[in-house]
C-alpha positions as CSV (number, residue, x, y, z in Angstrom):
1,M,-5.2,-21.1,25.2
2,D,-7.0,-24.2,23.9
3,D,-9.9,-22.8,21.7
4,K,-10.9,-25.6,19.3
5,E,-13.9,-23.7,18.0
6,G,-11.8,-20.6,17.4
7,R,-9.1,-22.6,15.7
8,E,-11.7,-24.1,13.3
9,Q,-13.1,-20.7,12.6
10,F,-9.6,-19.4,11.9
11,Y,-8.9,-22.2,9.4
12,Y,-12.2,-21.6,7.7
13,S,-11.7,-17.8,7.4
14,F,-8.1,-18.3,6.3
15,A,-9.1,-20.7,3.5
16,T,-11.9,-18.3,2.4
17,N,-9.5,-15.4,2.3
18,V,-6.9,-17.3,0.3
19,A,-9.6,-18.5,-2.2
20,A,-11.0,-15.0,-2.6
21,T,-7.6,-13.4,-3.0
22,Y,-6.5,-15.8,-5.7
23,A,-9.9,-15.6,-7.5
24,L,-9.4,-11.8,-7.6
25,K,-5.8,-12.1,-8.8
26,S,-7.0,-14.2,-11.8
27,V,-9.6,-11.5,-12.7
28,I,-7.7,-8.3,-12.1
29,D,-4.5,-8.9,-14.0
30,K,-2.3,-6.2,-12.4
31,E,1.3,-6.5,-13.5
32,R,4.0,-6.8,-10.9
33,P,6.5,-3.9,-10.7
34,N,9.3,-6.3,-11.9
35,G,7.1,-7.5,-14.8
36,S,7.4,-11.2,-13.8
37,D,3.6,-11.9,-14.0
38,D,0.1,-10.4,-13.8
39,N,-0.8,-11.5,-10.3
40,A,0.3,-8.4,-8.3
41,Y,-3.1,-7.3,-7.0
42,P,-4.5,-8.0,-4.4
43,S,-1.5,-8.7,-2.3
44,G,-1.7,-12.2,-0.7
45,H,0.6,-11.2,2.1
46,T,-1.5,-8.1,2.9
47,S,-4.8,-10.0,2.7
48,R,-3.6,-12.7,5.0
49,A,-2.1,-10.2,7.5
50,F,-5.4,-8.3,7.7
51,Q,-7.4,-11.5,7.9
52,G,-5.4,-12.7,10.9
53,A,-5.5,-9.4,12.7
54,S,-9.2,-9.0,12.0
55,F,-9.9,-12.6,13.2
56,I,-8.1,-12.0,16.5
57,H,-10.0,-8.8,17.1
58,K,-13.4,-10.2,16.3
59,R,-12.9,-13.5,18.1
60,Y,-11.0,-12.4,21.2
61,G,-11.7,-8.7,21.5
62,L,-9.6,-5.6,21.7
63,E,-7.4,-6.7,24.7
64,Y,-5.7,-9.3,22.4
65,N,-5.2,-6.7,19.6
66,T,-3.7,-3.9,21.8
67,S,-1.7,-6.0,24.2
68,S,0.5,-7.4,21.5
69,P,1.9,-5.2,18.7
70,L,2.4,-8.2,16.5
71,P,-0.9,-8.1,14.5
72,L,-0.4,-4.4,13.8
73,A,3.3,-4.7,13.0
74,T,2.6,-7.7,10.7
75,T,-0.1,-5.9,8.8
76,T,1.9,-2.7,8.5
77,M,5.0,-4.5,7.2
78,A,3.0,-6.5,4.7
79,T,1.2,-3.4,3.4
80,Y,4.5,-1.5,2.8
81,N,6.5,-4.4,1.3
């Protein structure tokens, strides 16, 4: 699928998500379980996984979300890891 507009929207939403996640990390100061630093929350992996799955759903509809288990599996694994 060649969707230039969708690709640009994805890049914009991805950059916005990363910026928001790291801005929150700098404000929240939640210590990691191993004590290595104070940037544990919110999880960057989880926020990116949910951003990607949400983008696919909003841009392409439910048939792309349910036909492939990848967005759900990625989001679920990122949440529990």
